[in-house]
C-alpha positions as CSV (number, residue, x, y, z in Angstrom):
1,M,-72.9,86.4,108.3
2,S,-73.5,84.9,111.7
3,N,-75.0,81.4,112.0
4,Q,-77.0,82.4,115.1
5,I,-80.7,82.6,114.4
6,L,-82.7,85.6,115.5
7,I,-86.3,85.2,116.6
8,R,-88.8,87.8,115.7
9,N,-92.4,87.8,116.9
10,S,-94.9,89.6,114.8
11,V,-98.6,90.4,114.5
12,K,-100.3,90.3,111.2
13,I,-103.5,92.0,110.8
14,L,-106.3,90.5,108.4
15,L,-107.9,93.9,107.9
16,I,-111.4,93.3,106.0
17,N,-113.5,96.1,104.7
18,D,-117.3,96.1,104.1
19,K,-116.8,95.0,100.6
20,D,-115.0,91.7,101.8
21,E,-111.6,92.9,100.7
22,I,-108.4,92.5,102.5
23,L,-105.7,95.2,102.8
24,L,-102.5,94.1,101.6
25,M,-99.1,96.1,101.3
26,C,-96.5,95.8,98.3
27,A,-92.8,95.7,99.2
28,D,-89.7,95.6,97.3
29,D,-86.8,95.1,99.6
30,P,-83.6,93.4,97.9
31,S,-82.0,93.2,101.5
32,T,-84.6,90.6,102.5
33,T,-84.0,87.3,101.1
34,T,-84.5,83.7,101.4
35,K,-82.0,81.7,103.7
36,D,-79.9,81.1,100.5
37,G,-79.5,84.7,99.9
38,I,-81.7,85.0,96.8
39,Y,-84.1,88.0,96.4
40,H,-87.1,87.1,94.1
41,G,-88.8,90.5,93.5
42,K,-91.6,92.5,95.1
43,F,-94.6,91.0,96.7
44,W,-97.8,91.6,98.7
45,F,-98.5,90.8,102.2
46,T,-100.8,91.6,105.1
47,I,-100.2,94.5,107.3
48,G,-98.7,94.3,110.7
49,G,-95.1,94.0,112.1
50,E,-92.8,93.2,115.0
51,I,-94.2,92.8,118.5
52,E,-91.8,94.9,120.5
53,P,-90.3,93.5,123.8
54,E,-92.8,93.8,126.8
55,E,-95.6,94.8,124.2
56,E,-98.9,92.9,124.1
57,I,-100.1,91.7,121.0
58,M,-103.2,93.9,120.7
59,D,-100.8,96.9,121.5
60,A,-98.7,95.8,118.8
61,A,-101.7,95.4,116.4
62,I,-103.0,98.8,117.2
63,R,-99.6,100.6,116.7
64,E,-98.9,98.7,113.4
65,L,-102.4,99.6,112.3
66,K,-101.8,103.3,112.7
67,E,-98.3,103.1,111.3
68,E,-99.3,101.3,108.2
69,T,-102.7,102.6,107.4
70,G,-103.5,105.6,109.3
71,L,-106.4,104.2,111.0
72,N,-107.1,104.3,114.6
73,P,-108.4,101.9,117.0
74,E,-112.0,103.3,116.9
75,D,-111.9,102.9,113.1
76,V,-111.8,98.9,113.4
77,K,-113.3,96.1,115.3
78,F,-110.7,93.6,116.2
79,G,-111.7,90.0,116.1
80,P,-109.9,86.9,117.4
81,K,-106.3,85.6,116.7
82,V,-107.1,83.0,114.0
83,W,-103.8,81.8,112.7
84,H,-100.1,81.5,113.5
85,G,-97.1,80.1,111.7
86,E,-93.4,80.7,111.2
87,F,-90.6,80.7,108.6
88,E,-86.9,81.7,108.3
89,L,-85.3,84.3,105.9
90,I,-82.3,86.6,105.9
91,L,-83.1,90.0,107.4
92,C,-80.5,92.7,107.9
93,G,-77.8,90.1,107.0
94,K,-78.9,87.5,109.7
95,I,-81.1,84.4,109.5
96,T,-84.3,85.2,111.2
97,L,-87.0,82.9,112.4
98,L,-90.4,85.1,112.0
99,R,-93.2,83.9,114.3
100,E,-96.3,85.4,113.1
101,Q,-99.8,85.6,114.6
102,F,-102.8,86.8,112.6
103,I,-105.5,88.8,114.0
104,V,-109.0,89.5,112.2
105,A,-110.1,93.2,112.1
106,H,-112.9,94.7,110.2
107,T,-113.5,98.3,109.2
108,N,-116.0,100.3,107.1
109,K,-113.1,102.7,106.0
110,T,-111.5,102.3,102.7
111,E,-109.2,105.3,102.7
112,V,-105.7,104.5,104.2
113,T,-102.5,106.3,104.0
114,L,-98.7,105.3,104.2
115,K,-97.8,108.7,105.7
116,H,-97.0,107.1,109.2
117,L,-94.6,104.4,108.0
118,T,-91.3,104.0,110.0
119,A,-88.2,105.2,108.1
120,N,-87.2,101.7,107.3
121,E,-90.7,101.0,105.9
122,R,-90.7,104.0,103.7
123,K,-87.7,102.5,102.0
124,V,-89.3,99.3,101.0
125,I,-93.2,99.8,100.9
126,K,-94.3,100.7,97.4
127,K,-98.2,100.9,97.7
128,I,-101.2,99.6,99.7
129,A,-104.4,98.3,98.1
130,W,-107.7,96.5,99.0
131,F,-107.9,92.9,97.4
132,G,-110.8,90.8,96.9
133,L,-110.5,87.0,96.9
134,D,-110.5,86.8,93.1
135,D,-107.8,89.7,92.9
136,I,-105.5,87.5,95.3
137,I,-106.0,84.4,93.0
138,S,-105.4,86.3,89.9
139,C,-102.6,88.6,91.0
140,H,-99.4,88.3,88.8
141,E,-97.3,89.4,91.8
142,T,-96.7,87.0,94.8
143,V,-99.2,87.5,97.7
144,Y,-98.2,86.1,101.2
145,P,-99.0,84.1,102.8
146,V,-99.4,81.8,99.8
147,V,-102.1,79.7,101.4
148,L,-104.3,83.1,101.9
149,P,-106.8,82.0,99.4
150,K,-107.5,78.7,101.1
151,Y,-108.0,80.3,104.7
152,L,-109.5,83.7,103.8
153,P,-113.0,82.7,102.7
154,N,-113.7,81.6,106.4
155,I,-112.4,84.8,107.7
156,I,-114.5,86.9,105.3
157,N,-117.5,84.8,106.4
158,K,-116.7,85.2,110.0
159,N,-116.3,81.4,110.3
160,Y,-113.3,81.7,112.8
161,P,-111.6,78.6,114.2
162,P,-112.3,78.0,117.8
163,K,-108.6,78.3,118.6
164,P,-105.9,79.7,116.4
165,I,-104.7,77.1,113.7
166,W,-101.2,76.6,112.3
167,I,-100.8,77.6,108.7
168,D,-97.9,76.9,106.5
169,L,-96.0,80.0,106.0
170,T,-93.2,78.3,104.2
171,K,-95.3,77.2,101.5
172,Q,-94.3,79.0,98.1
173,P,-96.0,79.6,94.9
174,E,-96.1,76.8,92.4
175,S,-94.2,79.1,89.9
176,K,-91.6,80.5,92.3
177,T,-89.7,78.8,95.2
178,N,-88.2,80.1,98.3
179,I,-89.7,83.7,98.3
180,V,-89.8,85.6,101.5
181,T,-93.3,86.7,103.0
182,T,-92.4,89.8,105.0
183,F,-89.9,92.6,105.4
184,L,-88.2,94.6,108.0
185,D,-90.2,97.2,110.0
């Protein structure tokens, strides 16, 4: 394995429905591990993915929204970028620094589909579901970012920070350590 660290810029969408639930995806990808090469099982995370070279963040958000939910831009109302953070993991055998930016989006749609996933996503994505805050807190599987219960109430209440805030994406669940927070698109 090369010691060179790759950088991957990503957009994550905090998609909230009219019931104040957030859309999360579940992945199971043993090839995505912590920096020490350990895989800790399947996990839930916010929708979104890599920002392609020369792509604007909103263009990436719209593309990822369609790929991962089947929703079109007219099905959602995008809000501001509210958070950002970064962490390292092993992706495709290489240490990768993921730099993530989180954008708010609201929808009155609740039906979503995984039929537009990329070939790589279809290999690792197991399901998609709407979660209320209590569902996240009581979930027996890991939900990323781990700090989501701390910051999500302000997003649900549309109490957005005046500028994007840094959140700790390296924070791990108390019962588990060094678990990854994203997967390869």
